[in-house]
GULUM-67030 format. One line per 8 residues: number of its first residue (from 0); their letters; for each residue z, x, y of C-alpha. Coordinates in nm, 3 decimals, always signed. Layout:
# residues N
NUM) A) Z X Y | ...
This chain:
# residues 397
0) MRRSGIVL) +2.088 -0.487 +2.794 | +2.029 -0.462 +2.419 | +2.356 -0.433 +2.229 | +2.227 -0.183 +1.973 | +1.903 -0.068 +1.824 | +1.690 +0.197 +1.990 | +1.401 +0.051 +2.188 | +1.119 +0.304 +2.168
8) AGPKKVRG) +0.842 +0.093 +2.315 | +0.948 -0.198 +2.531 | +0.808 -0.549 +2.486 | +0.486 -0.625 +2.666 | +0.494 -0.947 +2.864 | +0.366 -1.247 +2.671 | +0.269 -1.582 +2.819 | +0.526 -1.853 +2.755
16) DGPLPLGL) +0.260 -2.084 +2.605 | +0.093 -1.797 +2.422 | +0.120 -1.631 +2.084 | +0.432 -1.656 +1.871 | +0.659 -1.351 +1.834 | +0.654 -1.204 +1.483 | +0.896 -0.930 +1.374 | +0.750 -0.693 +1.116
24) VMTSFDPG) +1.014 -0.471 +0.955 | +0.931 -0.140 +0.786 | +1.128 +0.160 +0.667 | +0.921 +0.427 +0.847 | +0.561 +0.527 +0.914 | +0.520 +0.803 +0.659 | +0.183 +0.772 +0.483 | +0.189 +0.533 +0.190
32) GTERQMIE) +0.026 +0.224 +0.048 | +0.256 -0.030 +0.209 | +0.238 +0.145 +0.545 | -0.142 +0.146 +0.537 | -0.162 -0.223 +0.455 | +0.086 -0.327 +0.723 | -0.071 -0.109 +0.992 | -0.409 -0.268 +0.921
40) LVKRVDRR) -0.248 -0.612 +0.936 | -0.096 -0.537 +1.279 | -0.435 -0.412 +1.395 | -0.627 -0.720 +1.283 | -0.409 -1.027 +1.342 | -0.529 -1.283 +1.594 | -0.365 -1.188 +1.925 | -0.409 -1.544 +2.048
48) RWTIHLAC) -0.170 -1.662 +1.775 | +0.076 -1.378 +1.712 | +0.255 -1.104 +1.903 | +0.376 -0.831 +1.667 | +0.710 -0.660 +1.736 | +0.782 -0.370 +1.502 | +1.129 -0.286 +1.373 | +1.204 +0.015 +1.155
56) FHARGAWL) +1.484 +0.231 +1.017 | +1.319 +0.559 +1.115 | +1.060 +0.586 +1.395 | +0.882 +0.878 +1.235 | +0.582 +0.960 +1.023 | +0.221 +1.066 +1.060 | +0.114 +0.705 +1.114 | +0.366 +0.614 +1.384
64) ERATANAA) +0.117 +0.625 +1.671 | -0.139 +0.432 +1.468 | +0.118 +0.158 +1.399 | +0.241 +0.119 +1.755 | -0.108 +0.117 +1.909 | -0.143 -0.255 +1.837 | +0.219 -0.369 +1.852 | +0.396 -0.526 +2.150
72) SLTEFPIT) +0.713 -0.322 +2.096 | +0.892 -0.085 +1.858 | +1.269 -0.084 +1.801 | +1.454 +0.149 +1.566 | +1.763 +0.039 +1.374 | +1.881 +0.372 +1.229 | +2.005 +0.330 +0.872 | +2.065 +0.606 +0.619
80) SFRHASTI) +2.263 +0.413 +0.355 | +2.342 +0.049 +0.291 | +2.690 +0.162 +0.192 | +2.764 +0.294 +0.541 | +2.970 +0.073 +0.774 | +2.719 +0.129 +1.055 | +2.466 -0.081 +0.861 | +2.664 -0.394 +0.947
88) RQARAFGH) +2.647 -0.301 +1.314 | +2.273 -0.247 +1.288 | +2.230 -0.582 +1.111 | +2.407 -0.754 +1.400 | +2.186 -0.565 +1.645 | +1.882 -0.681 +1.451 | +2.000 -1.041 +1.484 | +2.038 -0.996 +1.862
96) WCRDLGVT) +1.688 -0.842 +1.867 | +1.546 -1.149 +1.694 | +1.717 -1.387 +1.936 | +1.633 -1.183 +2.249 | +1.263 -1.178 +2.162 | +1.258 -1.535 +2.032 | +1.121 -1.411 +1.699 | +0.972 -1.703 +1.507
104) IVHAADRY) +0.888 -1.510 +1.189 | +1.055 -1.208 +1.031 | +0.828 -1.037 +0.780 | +1.004 -0.768 +0.575 | +0.737 -0.533 +0.443 | +0.910 -0.325 +0.175 | +1.210 -0.300 -0.057 | +1.462 -0.163 +0.193
112) ANVFALPA) +1.336 -0.389 +0.470 | +1.392 -0.689 +0.241 | +1.755 -0.594 +0.178 | +1.830 -0.532 +0.546 | +1.619 -0.780 +0.740 | +1.618 -1.099 +0.534 | +1.998 -1.161 +0.533 | +2.025 -1.050 +0.897
120) AAAADVPV) +1.741 -1.282 +0.999 | +1.904 -1.569 +0.810 | +2.231 -1.507 +0.994 | +2.036 -1.511 +1.322 | +1.873 -1.842 +1.220 | +1.518 -1.706 +1.245 | +1.294 -2.007 +1.164 | +1.066 -1.834 +0.909
128) RLGSRRDI) +1.168 -1.543 +0.684 | +0.919 -1.368 +0.456 | +0.996 -1.102 +0.197 | +0.758 -0.868 +0.014 | +0.706 -0.731 -0.334 | +0.464 -0.440 -0.348 | +0.574 -0.257 -0.664 | +0.693 -0.329 -1.017
136) NPGRTLGQ) +1.019 -0.135 -1.021 | +0.944 +0.234 -1.068 | +1.280 +0.401 -1.115 | +1.496 +0.112 -0.996 | +1.850 +0.055 -1.117 | +1.984 -0.285 -1.217 | +2.201 -0.275 -0.906 | +1.901 -0.220 -0.679
144) IALQRAAY) +1.714 -0.505 -0.847 | +2.015 -0.737 -0.804 | +2.053 -0.639 -0.437 | +1.691 -0.719 -0.360 | +1.712 -1.043 -0.560 | +2.004 -1.148 -0.337 | +1.795 -1.066 -0.029 | +1.508 -1.280 -0.158
152) ACAHRVIA) +1.749 -1.575 -0.160 | +1.740 -1.552 +0.222 | +1.359 -1.569 +0.232 | +1.150 -1.883 +0.258 | +0.863 -1.709 +0.082 | +0.805 -1.380 -0.099 | +0.458 -1.227 -0.076 | +0.349 -1.025 -0.380
160) NSRAAFNR) +0.045 -0.801 -0.372 | -0.058 -0.861 -0.735 | -0.009 -1.091 -1.031 | +0.188 -0.808 -1.190 | +0.433 -0.815 -0.897 | +0.439 -1.196 -0.920 | +0.535 -1.175 -1.287 | +0.806 -0.919 -1.210
168) LRAEGVSP) +0.954 -1.150 -0.947 | +0.961 -1.436 -1.196 | +1.130 -1.214 -1.454 | +1.399 -1.140 -1.195 | +1.464 -1.508 -1.137 | +1.261 -1.582 -0.823 | +1.110 -1.930 -0.838 | +0.730 -1.925 -0.874
176) RKITVIPN) +0.712 -2.194 -0.606 | +0.852 -1.940 -0.361 | +0.592 -1.668 -0.434 | +0.247 -1.621 -0.280 | +0.007 -1.353 -0.405 | -0.197 -1.172 -0.138 | -0.382 -0.871 -0.283 | -0.417 -0.553 -0.079
184) GVDTETFR) -0.718 -0.504 +0.143 | -0.957 -0.216 +0.196 | -1.186 -0.111 +0.481 | -1.501 -0.186 +0.288 | -1.738 -0.080 +0.566 | -1.588 +0.268 +0.599 | -1.584 +0.340 +0.229 | -1.916 +0.173 +0.153
192) NGGVRDGD) -2.075 +0.410 +0.405 | -1.905 +0.706 +0.238 | -1.665 +0.769 +0.525 | -1.865 +1.069 +0.658 | -2.179 +1.256 +0.569 | -2.174 +1.480 +0.267 | -2.068 +1.831 +0.368 | -1.763 +1.732 +0.571
200) AGLPQRRR) -1.397 +1.707 +0.461 | -1.350 +2.082 +0.443 | -1.476 +2.096 +0.084 | -1.757 +2.310 -0.059 | -2.103 +2.167 -0.095 | -2.123 +1.894 -0.356 | -2.107 +1.989 -0.721 | -2.158 +1.768 -1.022
208) RRVLMVAN) -1.860 +1.632 -1.210 | -1.609 +1.642 -0.927 | -1.309 +1.427 -1.030 | -1.085 +1.292 -0.753 | -0.729 +1.160 -0.771 | -0.558 +1.026 -0.459 | -0.186 +0.961 -0.507 | +0.150 +1.087 -0.394
216) LRPEKGHD) +0.282 +1.355 -0.628 | +0.542 +1.148 -0.809 | +0.616 +1.123 -1.184 | +0.491 +0.765 -1.218 | +0.142 +0.860 -1.099 | +0.058 +1.053 -1.417 | -0.087 +1.372 -1.272 | +0.044 +1.557 -1.578
224) TLIDAASA) -0.167 +1.335 -1.803 | -0.476 +1.432 -1.602 | -0.387 +1.802 -1.631 | -0.358 +1.766 -2.009 | -0.687 +1.576 -2.025 | -0.860 +1.843 -1.813 | -0.824 +2.093 -2.097 | -1.046 +1.880 -2.321
232) VLRTFRDA) -1.291 +1.792 -2.043 | -1.344 +2.158 -1.954 | -1.428 +2.247 -2.313 | -1.734 +2.023 -2.283 | -1.811 +2.045 -1.910 | -1.717 +2.386 -1.776 | -1.825 +2.301 -1.422 | -1.586 +2.004 -1.393
240) TFIIAGDG) -1.341 +2.023 -1.103 | -1.036 +1.815 -1.019 | -0.943 +1.735 -0.659 | -0.588 +1.614 -0.596 | -0.520 +1.451 -0.258 | -0.157 +1.370 -0.189 | +0.177 +1.543 -0.159 | +0.527 +1.498 -0.292
248) TERDRLVA) +0.824 +1.638 -0.476 | +0.633 +1.708 -0.798 | +0.386 +1.956 -0.648 | +0.540 +2.281 -0.773 | +0.598 +2.143 -1.121 | +0.242 +2.013 -1.149 | +0.085 +2.336 -1.023 | +0.292 +2.526 -1.280
256) HAAQRGVA) +0.188 +2.282 -1.553 | -0.180 +2.334 -1.470 | -0.131 +2.710 -1.494 | +0.047 +2.675 -1.826 | -0.239 +2.466 -1.964 | -0.493 +2.723 -1.844 | -0.675 +2.485 -1.608 | -0.534 +2.595 -1.270
264) GAFSWLGH) -0.872 +2.729 -1.156 | -1.030 +2.385 -1.192 | -0.773 +2.211 -0.972 | -0.762 +2.189 -0.592 | -0.441 +2.061 -0.435 | -0.526 +1.926 -0.090 | -0.187 +1.784 +0.009 | -0.168 +1.477 +0.231
272) RDDVGAIV) -0.501 +1.391 +0.396 | -0.594 +1.127 +0.651 | -0.968 +1.177 +0.588 | -0.971 +1.019 +0.241 | -1.308 +0.859 +0.311 | -1.460 +1.203 +0.361 | -1.311 +1.331 +0.036 | -1.428 +1.026 -0.156
280) AKSDIFVL) -1.778 +1.086 -0.021 | -1.771 +1.435 -0.176 | -1.657 +1.314 -0.519 | -1.831 +1.189 -0.832 | -1.557 +1.016 -1.033 | -1.220 +0.868 -0.939 | -0.922 +0.873 -1.174 | -0.580 +0.709 -1.162
288) PSRTEAFP) -0.369 +0.774 -1.476 | -0.056 +0.598 -1.344 | +0.236 +0.489 -1.557 | +0.312 +0.198 -1.324 | +0.116 +0.037 -1.040 | +0.131 -0.291 -0.851 | -0.202 -0.286 -0.666 | -0.324 +0.066 -0.582
296) NALLEAMA) -0.502 +0.110 -0.250 | -0.668 +0.436 -0.353 | -0.841 +0.267 -0.644 | -0.976 -0.008 -0.417 | -1.109 +0.252 -0.173 | -1.283 +0.454 -0.442 | -1.443 +0.141 -0.585 | -1.553 +0.031 -0.236
304) AGLPCVAT) -1.729 +0.366 -0.202 | -1.917 +0.310 -0.527 | -1.740 +0.574 -0.735 | -1.712 +0.513 -1.109 | -1.340 +0.484 -1.178 | -1.111 +0.550 -1.471 | -0.757 +0.408 -1.460 | -0.476 +0.317 -1.691
312) RVGGIPEI) -0.425 -0.038 -1.812 | -0.094 -0.097 -1.631 | +0.050 -0.330 -1.367 | -0.210 -0.479 -1.135 | -0.495 -0.246 -1.235 | -0.647 -0.497 -1.483 | -0.666 -0.741 -1.191 | -0.888 -0.495 -1.004
320) ISDGRTGL) -1.103 -0.341 -1.279 | -1.312 -0.536 -1.523 | -1.323 -0.288 -1.811 | -1.678 -0.177 -1.882 | -1.821 -0.364 -1.583 | -1.654 -0.226 -1.269 | -1.474 +0.072 -1.424 | -1.311 +0.207 -1.738
328) MVRVDDPV) -0.950 +0.152 -1.841 | -0.754 +0.382 -2.070 | -0.416 +0.386 -2.239 | -0.117 +0.512 -2.044 | +0.012 +0.863 -2.126 | -0.291 +0.930 -2.347 | -0.477 +1.245 -2.234 | -0.724 +1.217 -2.523
336) DLADALCR) -0.830 +0.866 -2.421 | -0.852 +0.978 -2.057 | -1.060 +1.286 -2.143 | -1.298 +1.074 -2.354 | -1.355 +0.832 -2.065 | -1.417 +1.113 -1.815 | -1.659 +1.288 -2.050 | -1.839 +0.960 -2.109
344) LMSDAPLS) -1.903 +0.920 -1.738 | -2.003 +1.285 -1.694 | -2.257 +1.260 -1.973 | -2.400 +0.917 -1.886 | -2.537 +0.907 -1.531 | -2.684 +0.554 -1.561 | -2.349 +0.416 -1.676 | -2.168 +0.590 -1.390
352) AQLGASAA) -2.414 +0.450 -1.137 | -2.392 +0.100 -1.281 | -2.012 +0.097 -1.280 | -1.997 +0.231 -0.925 | -2.245 -0.023 -0.789 | -2.069 -0.315 -0.957 | -1.732 -0.193 -0.830 | -1.852 -0.169 -0.470
360) QDVAVRYS) -1.998 -0.517 -0.481 | -1.684 -0.665 -0.637 | -1.446 -0.506 -0.385 | -1.659 -0.612 -0.087 | -1.635 -0.975 -0.197 | -1.270 -0.984 -0.308 | -1.069 -0.727 -0.115 | -1.172 -0.686 +0.247
368) FERMTAAF) -0.903 -0.637 +0.514 | -1.042 -0.946 +0.687 | -0.969 -1.152 +0.375 | -0.618 -1.005 +0.349 | -0.538 -1.068 +0.716 | -0.661 -1.428 +0.697 | -0.438 -1.487 +0.394 | -0.128 -1.354 +0.574
376) EAVYAAEI) -0.204 -1.561 +0.882 | -0.245 -1.870 +0.663 | +0.102 -1.811 +0.516 | +0.250 -1.760 +0.864 | +0.099 -2.083 +0.991 | +0.192 -2.283 +0.682 | +0.555 -2.171 +0.689 | +0.584 -2.245 +1.060
384) GRRHSVDR) +0.444 -2.589 +0.991 | +0.711 -2.643 +0.727 | +1.007 -2.488 +0.907 | +0.947 -2.500 +1.279 | +0.774 -2.752 +1.503 | +0.562 -2.553 +1.750 | +0.266 -2.647 +1.968 | -0.011 -2.437 +1.809
392) RPMAS) -0.289 -2.528 +2.053 | -0.503 -2.219 +2.115 | -0.470 -2.037 +2.446 | -0.737 -2.092 +2.708 | -0.984 -1.805 +2.740
């Protein structure tokens, strides 16, 4: 009987000479960039080599069923605060979970998973321990940074999703020899085909100059900069519209800001949507005026769909966009620069088409989910080779 931890989906039987057990640790399954990437990884890994067991703090979220569909098991280790004494009990339970399943690799997928799972896995003597870095510190305190840095000391390797995240890790004292960069992936086929036919997604029939932003409504995403820029855009292009897909704590403030600026009628607030491909297919321009980004999934998806994109020159965005070739980059917190770039695309159809086509081609070559999955599997295999002697002969068909 398991000592603690809530088993929500029991382990499926695995052949003794079969795939190696891998424990993937996440906070929850609420929609987000990290969750999307990890769910796609679970879906695509080679089942002949790996059996994925999911662990989480909260077995909730719109993507829970999607995550568990391809996992061998799901176990919840309920944690609400690292300061609570029960966290120690859950860490011990996690160690028992690793030993009971014979977990060969623990892969912590996000900030909180790093802090919890990496020390606990080290205490349980898990052969391979992998941490993650998928942001560049929006709103973190020095204490939070120090806590995660201590957790990284328990990892054999830390996987960053961009050079910007790599550089942040180095600045925090993580050895570059310990870091591997694996950029995010995108479902290039879905977005290249436009997701669905024009006319779906619950939006009106296509209009010209429809600007799309897909991002959670948080201060670092820069929605307020777009609202300020919209005032200038609408003076030149009265038929411009701005579609905002995503939800969050800033919604009321942003809606009020749009009303104050006199542009509320041009904005549509869609909330969280799972049919992003359909919305992209109904759009003409994609914009991302973020103040900080590691490696934004929404930007990759828009580029894969062939949309001309405008984004701020921050974090990992310059790694994705080649300014003037696969998109346009603008200064952060500069609504004038953003408005100029949007107006340039609205007034120059050949430029928009050229940027969109180049973006789609670039993303298809560099950022497919297949490429991302192969890179993760290469890290798994390499670390096992270094840390743990295992017969890796493939299973018989």
